[in-house]
N, C-alpha and C positions, 0 to 999 in steps of 0.2 A: 479408696477403693482397693480391694485385694487384687493380686495378680490373676487369680482364678476368675474373678468377675470380669476383669478387663478382657481376658481371652474369650470368655463366653460372649461378651458384647461384640467383640471383633468378629466372631463367627456368625452371630445372628445378623449383624449389620450387612455383611458382605454376601452371605450365603443363606437364604431363607429356607433352610432345611434342618430338620431335627434328627437326632440319633435314630429313632424308630424308622423314619423314612429311608435313611441310608441303609439300615440293616435289611429292610424289606427289599430294597433294590438289589443288594448283593445276593440275597437268598433267591430272588428271581433269576439273577444272572447265573447262579450255580445250579439251577433247577434241571438243566439238561445233562448234568454229570460233570460240570467243571470242578477243578480241584482247588482253585484259588481265584479270588477276585479282589480288585481294589478300585477305589473311586478317587479321582484327582480333581479337586475343585480349585479353580484359579480366578483371581481378580487382579487385573493389571491396569495401571495407569501409566501412559508413556507421553513424554513431551519432547519436542525437538525445536531447534532454532538453527537457521542457516543464514550466513552472511557472505555475500560476494558482490563484486562490482560496487563496493562502497556503501551498500545498503543491506538492511535485513530483508532477505528475499522471501523467507518462509518462516512461519511459526505454527506449529500444530500440536494438537492434543488428542490422544486416543484412549478410549476405555474399552476393555474387553472383560467378559465374564463367561465362564463356561464350565462344563463338567465332562470328564472323560472316564469311561468305565471299561475295565479290562477283565477278561476271563482267561485263565490258563488251564489247558488240558494237556498233560505231558509236555511235548515240545511245541505245541501249537498255541497261538494267541488269538483271541477274539477281542476286537476293540471297537467301540462306538463312542461318539461324543455329540454334545449339543450345547448351544448357548441359550436354549429355551428350557427353563427349569420348572415347567409345569408338570403336573403329575402324569398326564398322558404321554408327554414327550419322554420323560424319564423312564417310564415303563417300556416304551419302544426301544430306547437305548439299551436297557438291560436285556431285553429279548434278543436284540441284534447281536450283542456281545456273547450271549449264551449260545448262539448257533454254532460256535466253534466246537462245542461238545454235543454229541447226539446219543444220549443213553437214557434208558428208562429206569436205571438203577437208582436206589435211594441216594441222597446226598446229605452232607453235613451242613447244618446251618452255620452262618457266620457267628463269630463269638461276640460277646459284649465288648464295647470299646473301652480302651484305657489310653489316656493321653500321655504321650511321651514328650518330654521337654529336653531341650539341648543343655549340655553341660556348660557351654559358653556360646556367645554370639560372635560369629566371624566378621560381622559388619562393623566397620569403624564409622558409625554415624551418630552424631549428637542430635541432629534434626534432619528428617528426610528431605532431600532436595525438592521433592514434589510439593512440599508444604511451603517452600520459600517463594517470594514474589517473582513474577516474570522479569521484573527490572533487574534483579540480581543476576539472572542468567544472561540477559542482554549485555550487561556490563562486562561479564567474563568474555563473551564472544567478541565484543568490540575491542577490548584490551588485547586479546590474542591477535586480532586482525591488524590493529595499528602497529603492534610490535613487529610483525612480519613486513608490513608496508614500509616502515621507516628504517628497515635494516640496510637496504642498499637500493640505489636507483634502478638496478637491473631487475628488480622484482616487478613483474608485469601483471600477474594474476594471483589472487588469493581466494581461498574458500575456507571458511571456518564453520564447523558443524558442532553443535552441542546436543547431546541426547541424555535423557534421564528416564528411569522407570522405577516403579515400585510394584513388585509382584508379591501377592499374598496368596498363599496356598493352604488348603486343608485337605489332607490325605487320610483316608481310612481304608482298612482292608479286612478281609474275612477272618484273619487271625486275631482280630480285636485291636489292631493298632490304630491310633489316631495321632496325627501330627499337624501342628499349625506353625507356619513360618512366614516372616516378612523378609523380602529380599530386595534391597535397594541397589541401584546401579546408576552410575553417571560417567560420562566421558566427554572430553573436548578433543577434536582433531583439527589440525591445520594442514591444508594442501596448498603448496606454493609453486608457481612457475616463474623461473627467471629467464631472461632473454638477453643475448649479447651477440652482435654481429650475425644475426640470423639464426643463431643456435639457441635452442630451448632445452631446459632441464627442469625437472620437478623435484621438490623436497617435501618431506612429510614428518609430522611429529604429533604427539598427543599423549593423553593420559587419563586416568580415572580409576575406576574399580568400585568395590562395595564400600563407598565412602560418602561423606557429605560434602557440601560446597566449601567447608572450611579447608578441605584438602588442597584447594587451589589458592589458598592463602598461606598455609603452613608447610606444604610439601612441594607442590609443583605449581608455579605461578603461570597464569595465562601468557604473561610476557615471555617467559622462558619457552613455552610451546611455540609461540609465533617466531621467536628468534631462531630456534633450532630448525624449524622447517625452512626458513629463509636461508640459513647458513648452509644447509645441505644442498639446496638448489644452486646457490652461488658456487660452492665447491665443485659441483659436478660440471659447471661451465668450463672449468679449467682441467677437468679430468681427461685422461687418455683412454682409448678403448682397451679392454683387458686382453692380455695375451692368451694364446691357446697352447695346450700341451699339458704335460704332467709337472706339477709343482708341489712343494711343501706348502700347506695352507694353514694359516692361523685364523681361527674364528674368534671374533671379538665377543665380549660378554653381553648378556641380555638378549639382544635380537637374534643371535644365532641359535637360541633355544628352539626356534621353529624347525631346525633340522632334527633335534631330538624328538619333537612332537610328531612330525610327519614320518620320518624314516624309521623310528623305533616305537613310539607310543601306540600308534594305531595297530601295529602288529601284535601288541600285547593286550588288546581288548578281547574279552573272553568269547564273544560271539564269533569273531574271526578264528579264534583258537579252536573252539569246539567244532566248528564247521570245517576245520583243516584248510582254510583259505589263507592263513598266515604261514609264512615260512618258519615261524617260531613255534608252531603248534606242538611239536614234539621235542622242544628244547628245554623244558623245565629241568633245572639242575645242571644244565650243560653250559659249557663256556662258549660264548658267542662274540666276545670282545676282549680288549686288553684289560689288564688289572686296573687301569686308570678310570674305568667306566663304572660308575654307580649311579643309578637312575631311580628317582622316586616320583610318585604322583601323590599330591597331598591337598585335599579339598579343605583342610582345616586352617590354612594360613590366613590370618586376619587381613581383610581389606582387598584381597586379590579378586579379579573378575571370576575366576573359576571356583571360588570358595562357596560353601554352603553348610548350614547346620545339620540338615538332613538331605539325602538325595531325593530324587523324585519318586521313590518307592517307600520313603519313610525310614530308610536305613541310616543310622548315624555313621558318617564317613570316618575314615582313618587314613593316616599316611601309609601308603602301600609301596613296599620295596619291590621294584620290577627287575632290576639288574644290579648285582652286587659284585664288584671287582671282576666284571666281565661275564658272570654267570647269571642265567635267567632264574629269578627267585619267585616270581609271582605274576598274576594277571589281574586285569581290572574287571571285577565281577559285578553283575547285576543279580537280581533274585533268580531269574530264569536260568541263566548260565551257571550260577553257583549250584542250583539244584541239579541240573543235568550233569555237571562235572563233579558233583559231590564235594563242593568246596564251600567255604564261608563267604557270604557276600562282603564286598569291601566298601560298599557305599558309593558305587559309581554308576548306578542306574539313573540316566538323565534323559529329559525330554525337552523339546523346544517349548511346548505349551500344551494346553489341555486337548488339543486336536491330535496329539501324537502319543504313542506308547513309548515307554522308556527303553533305552539301549545302553550297553556298556560304553561309557565315554570317559575321556580324560577330563581332568579339572585343571590343576596347576602341576605341570610336568617339568622336572628339572634334572640337570646333571649335577651331582653333588660336587662341591668345590674340592680341589686337590691341594697339593703342597707347594706349587710353584708360584712365584710372583709373575705377573703378566710381562714385565720388562725382561725377566729372565727367559721367558718363552720366546719373545721376539729376538733377543740376542742370540738364541740358539740356531736361528735360521740364516743360512748364507744367502740363499736366493729363494724367494717364494712370494706368497700373496697374503696380505692381511685383509680379512673381510670384516668391515665395520658394521654392515647391516645386510641381512638376508631379507628379501621382500616376498618370499613365498616359494612354493615348489610343488612338484607332483611326484607321487610314489606309487609304483605298481605293486600288486600282490606278491610278485616275485622278489621284491626288495630293491629293484632298480629305481633310481631317483634322478631328478634334475632340479636344481635350486637356482634361483636368480639372486645374484648379489648386486644390490643397487649402488653400493659404494664400498670403497676399500683403498688399499695402498699396496704398491710393490714393496717387498722387503729385500734390501740389498746389504749384505754384510752385517746383518743383525740390526739394521736401522730401517725405519719407515721411510720410503721414498716418495715418488710422485703418486698422486691420486689416480685411481682407475675407476671405471664404471662398466656396467653391463657384463659382468662375468657370469658364466653359467657353470655351476658345479655339477659334475656328472659322476655317478658311481652306484654301488650297491651297499645297502646298510651293513650287512655282515662284514664286507670287506673294509668299510670305513671304520667300523667299531674296532676291528683288529689293528688298525693303523693309527689309533689315537696314542700319541707318545707322551704328551704332557697335558695336565689339566691345572688351571690356575686356581688361586685362592679367592678370586674376585667374583663370586656368584652374584649375578644381577638378574632381575626379571624384566620382561619386555615392557612396552609402553602401557599395558592394560587397556588395549583397544581391540584385541583379537577375538575372532569368532571361528569356531570349527564347524565344518559341514560334514554330515554323514547320513546317508540314506534320505536326503532331502531335509534333514533337521539341522538347525543351527543352534549352538549353545555357546555361551561366553566361556573363554578359556584363558589361561596364561601359561607361558613357558619361560624357563630360565636356563642360563648357561654361564659358566665362567669362561675365561679365555682358554682356548683348546687348540692344541697343535696336532695336525694330521700329517703324517710323514709324507704321503704321496696321494695326490688327487688329480683327476682329469678336469681341466678347465676348457670350456668352449669360449673362444673369443676370436681375435685376429692373429693369424700367423705371420 
């Protein structure tokens, strides 16, 4: 069977709509004077398994199918959605979305569709996880659980969660674009509690991405996930409370990328920029950080959670340079923001599902590796703090932030010292960007378990970071 026939069968099987029906819907949606319309059809199958208290506690499967229709008129958006694909309901959806525009002038009919195909597939999948037997997933979960359980007698509580999904989309718009895409996703996470002499600490580990189950044999084993979560919990039992004050801070590779995501990435999303709610809205071409700082967002990296062949508006994505040697070079654009800002879209229009319209969002955001070896960076610090994992944070529009470091070490005379916990990093993004003195050559991405929330929508993302030295940073802890 030819690839073309496979795609047609895929479309007819999941979405019982034909080209003429979709064209009529968009023409109806544009009938009040709208300038642009698109239809996002989604079919998603999701499965999950949860193990705790030595048994499989939950196993579930969910199927969703629906359609979202958008109309744009200047800077306004009309949106309506339904999971009922009957003719009557679809006409109602088109009429509701059309109401954003209210004009009796003539309108342009939507163009004939032409299907756009990706140059390559970012998914590293030989066989979709959703097609594998449940027994295979149960086996992964139990191996993860037992590895954590057998790590140390101090391990008292374990929770292992497995989730998988296969999202299939069909997007068409009034410019004649048609896009079909399969999007697999899988992850395993382990959460562990250790207890000793009445003291409790928690550890976490996980992994996955746009990969198949073979990833947990060839790249990241369930045993490793379980042991890493248990090891962190045990380490924290012996850790001291973090000190408070101003210190030189070294951020470890991988997990510290959340600081780049939260403190910098959101401020470069084009809707915040054009609305002037970002402190970087007028900084294009201007220096905002040290020459050590070069930041990209790249949805085309194979296998990562934030990757895709097309964004949720049908735009082929591209690696986007955001900051180069401390200077702002670009923003993350969706179609609407790109039009209003007279820029090219970068392929960063993303939505949670068919019930939401797209927004400019990050995908895989990372700090480009530098020239220094991580050991060299640590040796350069006489007294400071090494942060091995950031567990999240909050950033205000003004750029002020607080981040929680779940684990780390004191640095004394260029060497890692005693472990510490519960450090709070406090600062402003522009100040911190200026104080980055050294960036390592050891770029790593996080565990591939992260999700980013914006305006009530959650999308899968990834972030990365090499070892990074910040000359001075405020720590909240114990004085």
